[in-house]
N, C-alpha and C positions, 0 to 999 in steps of 0.2 A: 536152139532155144527150147525146143520141145523136150530134148533130153534133160535140160536143167529143170524144167517144170516137172518132169516125171520124178527126178531125184528129190525135188522139194516135197512132192506129194508122198513119196515113200518115207521120207523123214517124218513128215507129219503123221502118217499112218502108224509108223513104229512108235512114235511118242504117245499116240492115243492108245495103242494096244498095251503098252507098258503101264499105263495108268498115271495117276497124279504124282507118284514118287519120281518118275523120270522127267516130268515136265519142268521141274526146277532146274535140272541140269541143262535141258534144252533151252530154257530161257536165259541162263547164263551165257551159253554159247551164242544164241541168236541175237542177244542184245549187245554183246561185246565185239563180235566178229566184224560187223560193218565198220566200226571205228578203227579196227586194226587195218582193214582194207583201205579205208580212206586215208589213214596215215601213210600207208605204203604208196598210194597214189600221189600224195602230197610230196613225199620225199623224191619219188621218181620224176614228178613234174618240175621240182626245183632243180634237179640235176640236168635237165635238158638245156640245150644251147639256146640262149635268148630268153630264158625264163625271167630274168631280172627286168629286161626291157618290157616284157608282157605285163608284169606286175606293175611297173611304173606307168604303162599305158592305161591299165585298168583303173588306177587310182588318180589319174590326171583328169580333172573335171573339164568337160566341154560345155561351157556356159551357153554357147550359141544354140545348143540343142534344147535348152530349157524354153525357148520361144516357139518350138514346133508343137502344134496341137496333137499330132500323132503320139508324141512322147507322153503327154499328159493323159491321153486316152488309154494307152497301154499301162501306165502307172495306176490309173483308177481301176482298170480291169484286174491288175495284180492284187490290189488291196482288197477287192471284193472276193477274189478267190482265196486270199490268205485269211480273211476273216471267217470264211466258211458260212456265209449268210444262207439261211434257209435249210441247213442240214440238221438242225435240232440240237446241236451241241450247246449253243447259247441258251436255249430254253432249259436244257437239263442243268446247266450250271446256275442259271438264275433261280431255280427252285430252292437253292440253298441260301439265298439272300435274306437279310432281315427285312421286315415289313416296311421300315422307313429308310431303306437304302436309296442313295442318290443314283438312280440308274442312268440319268442323263450324263452325269460326270463320268461314270464308268464307261459309257459308250464312247464319249469323246476321248477318254484316256486310252482305251484299247485301239480305237481308230487311228489316233495320232502316233501311237507307238508302233503300229503295223506299217504305216506309210513312211 
């Protein structure tokens, strides 16, 4: 892991030394490469024995779990982390709103789409 961190820092250092002209090429690679790797992982995972059973198990609802309080607590925690409350992003985006924007509606819409 230390070696990969070192390689990442070397790549960043080289991109900074080369200047703004090379940063576009670095951005093309660094933004597309994770999707290529994820696609390879998807293909590899689907080729494994029992993968169809695992996918069927994942999408089969277990309605008895909906009554457990621990599940609801973990879901609420996930929603708070996904919304990024308290990190300043919401404040930065809200500075672009019109003065008569319905913020209550926007908050309910974002919260319900996240959960």
